C-alpha positions as CSV (number, residue, x, y, z in Angstrom):
1,M,121.7,43.6,125.2
2,A,125.1,45.0,124.3
3,Q,125.7,42.3,121.7
4,L,122.3,43.0,120.1
5,R,123.2,46.7,119.8
6,F,126.8,46.0,118.7
7,P,126.7,42.6,117.1
8,L,130.2,42.8,115.5
9,M,131.9,43.5,118.9
10,P,133.4,40.6,120.8
11,G,133.3,40.6,124.6
12,S,130.5,41.6,126.9
13,S,128.9,38.5,128.3
14,N,130.3,36.3,125.6
15,H,133.9,36.1,124.3
16,V,132.8,36.2,120.6
17,S,130.6,38.6,118.7
18,L,127.0,37.9,118.0
19,E,127.9,37.4,114.3
20,Q,130.7,35.0,115.1
21,G,128.5,33.2,117.7
22,Q,125.8,32.6,115.0
23,Q,128.4,31.3,112.6
24,N,129.8,29.0,115.2
25,F,126.4,27.7,116.1
26,A,125.5,27.0,112.5
27,E,128.8,25.0,112.2
28,L,129.3,23.5,115.7
29,G,125.9,23.7,117.5
30,V,127.4,26.1,120.1
31,A,128.2,29.8,120.1
32,E,131.7,29.5,121.3
33,R,134.2,26.8,120.2
34,R,135.3,26.2,123.8
35,Y,131.8,24.8,124.5
36,R,131.9,22.3,121.7
37,G,130.0,19.2,122.8
38,E,128.2,21.0,125.6
39,G,125.3,22.5,123.7
40,R,121.6,21.5,124.1
41,A,118.6,21.7,121.9
42,A,116.1,24.5,122.6
43,F,113.2,23.7,125.0
44,E,109.7,24.0,123.7
45,E,109.3,27.1,125.9
46,E,112.1,28.8,123.9
47,P,110.6,29.2,120.5
48,R,112.5,31.1,117.8
49,D,110.8,34.2,116.5
50,S,109.2,33.2,113.2
51,D,110.9,36.1,111.4
52,W,114.4,35.4,112.9
53,R,117.3,35.1,110.5
54,P,121.1,35.2,111.0
55,L,122.7,38.6,111.1
56,D,123.9,40.1,107.8
57,P,126.0,43.2,108.4
58,R,125.6,44.2,104.7
59,R,121.8,44.2,105.1
60,D,121.2,45.1,108.7
61,N,122.8,48.6,109.3
62,V,124.5,47.5,112.5
63,E,125.9,50.0,114.9
64,E,129.6,50.0,115.8
65,P,130.7,51.5,119.1
66,E,132.8,54.6,119.1
67,R,135.7,54.9,121.6
68,G,134.9,57.3,124.5
69,V,131.2,57.4,124.0
70,D,129.0,56.4,127.1
71,Y,126.2,54.4,125.7
72,A,124.7,53.4,129.1
73,N,121.8,55.8,129.0
74,S,121.1,55.6,125.3
75,Y,119.5,52.1,125.2
76,P,115.7,51.9,124.4
77,L,114.8,50.6,127.8
78,A,111.1,50.9,127.3
79,D,111.1,48.5,124.4
80,T,114.4,46.6,123.8
81,T,112.8,44.6,121.1
82,V,113.7,47.4,118.7
83,L,117.3,46.0,119.0
84,Y,116.2,42.9,117.1
85,Y,117.8,43.5,113.7
86,W,115.5,40.9,111.9
87,R,112.3,42.8,112.8
88,K,110.5,45.5,110.9
89,T,110.7,47.7,114.1
90,Y,114.6,47.5,114.2
91,W,115.7,51.0,115.3
92,R,118.6,51.2,112.9
93,K,116.3,50.4,110.0
94,L,114.0,53.1,111.0
95,A,116.9,55.6,111.3
96,S,118.4,54.8,107.9
């Protein structure tokens, strides 16, 4: 969830940012270069949202974390799909 909220920030569960992971996947078929040759195709049970598109920081009003701010209790836990930057319900789109 952290990388959806802060897609330009490396770290968290992955070593690269969501933006970099998407670029790597487009070029290499894996999110991180160290996994080159280890990727797999999506299963039928893992369909891509029909509106999905790669992240575009110029278009998507992404949030960047600020040092010293505790974000733990500020996630939209009732409906985390508002973190999906490609959807009309993206919370930063609604806030801008």
